[in-house]
C-alpha positions in Angstrom: 11.1 8.4 -13.1 7.8 9.8 -14.4 8.8 8.5 -17.8 8.7 4.9 -16.7 5.0 5.1 -15.8 2.2 6.0 -18.2 -0.2 7.1 -15.4 -1.0 6.7 -11.7 -2.5 3.2 -12.2 0.7 2.0 -14.0 2.7 3.3 -11.0 0.4 1.7 -8.4 0.6 -1.6 -10.3 4.4 -1.4 -10.4 4.4 -0.8 -6.6 2.2 -3.9 -6.2 4.7 -6.0 -8.3 7.7 -4.7 -6.4 6.2 -5.3 -2.9 4.9 -8.8 -3.9 8.4 -9.7 -5.2 9.9 -8.6 -1.9 7.4 -10.6 0.1 8.3 -13.6 -2.0 12.0 -13.0 -1.5 11.5 -12.9 2.3 9.9 -16.4 2.2 13.3 -18.0 1.4 15.6 -15.6 3.3 17.6 -16.1 6.5 16.0 -14.7 9.7 18.4 -11.7 9.5 17.5 -11.0 5.8 13.8 -11.5 6.5 13.9 -8.7 9.0 15.9 -6.4 6.6 13.5 -7.2 3.7 10.5 -6.9 6.0 11.4 -3.4 7.1 12.0 -2.4 3.5 8.7 -3.8 2.2 6.7 -2.4 5.2 8.0 1.1 4.4 7.3 0.7 0.7 3.7 -0.4 1.5 3.2 2.5 3.9 4.3 4.9 1.2 2.1 3.2 -1.4 -1.0 3.2 0.9 -0.4 6.9 1.6 -0.4 7.7 -2.1 -3.6 5.7 -2.7 -5.3 7.3 0.3 -4.3 10.9 -0.5 -4.9 10.8 -4.2 -6.4 7.8 -5.8 -9.3 6.8 -3.5 -10.5 10.3 -2.8 -10.5 11.1 -6.5 -12.7 8.1 -7.2 -15.0 8.3 -4.3 -18.5 9.6 -5.3 -18.0 9.1 -9.0 -20.9 7.4 -10.8 -18.6 4.6 -12.0 -17.2 4.0 -8.5 -18.4 1.4 -6.0 -18.1 3.3 -2.7 -18.5 0.1 -0.7 -15.5 -1.3 -2.6 -13.5 1.8 -1.9 -14.3 1.5 1.8 -13.4 -2.2 1.8 -10.1 -1.3 0.3 -9.4 1.3 2.9 -10.4 -1.1 5.7 -7.9 -3.6 4.2 -5.3 -0.9 4.3 -6.0 -0.5 8.0 -5.6 -4.2 8.6 -2.3 -4.1 6.9 -1.2 -1.0 8.8 -1.8 -2.8 12.2 0.7 -5.4 11.1 3.1 -2.9 9.6 3.2 -0.8 12.8 3.7 -4.0 14.8 6.5 -5.2 12.5 8.3 -1.9 12.5 7.9 -1.5 16.3 11.0 -3.6 16.8 9.2 -5.7 19.5 9.2 -8.9 17.4 11.7 -11.7 17.8 12.7 -13.9 14.8 10.0 -16.4 15.7 7.2 -13.9 15.2 8.6 -11.5 12.7 8.6 -13.9 9.7 5.1 -15.2 10.2 3.7 -11.7 10.7 5.4 -10.6 7.5 4.0 -13.6 5.7 0.5 -12.8 6.8 1.0 -9.1 5.7 2.2 -10.4 2.3 -0.9 -12.6 1.9 -3.2 -9.8 2.9 -1.5 -7.4 0.4 -1.6 -9.9 -2.4 -5.4 -10.4 -1.8 -5.9 -6.6 -1.7 -3.8 -6.0 -4.9 -5.9 -8.6 -6.8 -9.1 -6.9 -5.8 -7.8 -3.5 -6.8 -6.6 -4.8 -10.2 -9.5 -7.0 -11.0 -10.6 -6.5 -14.6 -14.1 -5.1 -15.0 -14.6 -4.7 -11.3 -11.6 -3.5 -9.3 -11.0 0.1 -8.3 -8.3 0.5 -11.0 -10.9 -0.4 -13.7 -13.4 1.9 -12.0 -11.0 4.8 -12.2 -10.5 4.3 -15.9 -14.2 4.1 -16.4 -14.7 7.3 -14.4 -12.2 9.2 -16.7 -10.0 10.3 -13.8 -6.9 12.4 -15.0 -4.5 9.6 -14.1 -1.5 11.4 -15.7 -1.9 14.5 -13.6 -2.4 12.2 -10.6 0.8 10.4 -11.4 2.7 13.7 -11.1 1.2 14.5 -7.8 1.9 10.9 -6.5 5.6 11.1 -7.6 6.1 14.4 -5.9 4.5 13.1 -2.7 6.4 9.9 -2.9 9.7 11.8 -3.0 8.7 13.7 0.2 7.8 10.5 2.0 11.0 8.8 0.9 12.9 11.8 2.2 11.1 11.5 5.6 12.0 7.8 5.6 15.6 8.5 4.9 15.7 11.1 7.7 14.0 8.5 10.1 10.9 10.7 10.3 8.3 8.6 8.5 5.5 8.2 11.1 3.6 5.1 12.0 0.9 4.2 9.4 -2.2 6.1 10.4 -5.4 4.0 10.7 -8.5 5.4 8.9 -11.3 3.2 10.1 -9.8 1.3 13.1 -8.3 2.9 16.1 -7.2 0.9 19.2 -9.9 -1.7 18.7 -12.8 0.6 18.1 -14.4 1.6 14.9 -15.1 5.1 13.8 
């Protein structure tokens, strides 16, 4: 699979495209299919966020070309999404609430993706300007993604961990 991506940013953008397509698919699906698609997309987003938080954001933080406030904003946006993801995956939602919550998550993720990908300003552009080794990062991401997918398959992928927000208080 490493051959299909040129570097970490290409992989992250492909993840964005895949999740946005699933959110769009859920909009016109039956309630039963919305739940199935929703669980799938929530788990994909959890894995994607983990890769960004473990590799991409830390590598960029503190670089002269990086806007640390933009990085923190992105991670806070992750936390906002994680609150919804954890709620959606809890199984405590009926069909009347699951779909709308999934829609809100999709809207938040689309906004977040646009900011990350923004030419001349977003964190992807900043990473290229900083000269990060995005090819080596891709290899690390793909290995970690395989581990996370194995955890998911085994039913052991934990709830999405919040970085900046915990039970209503900020850290």
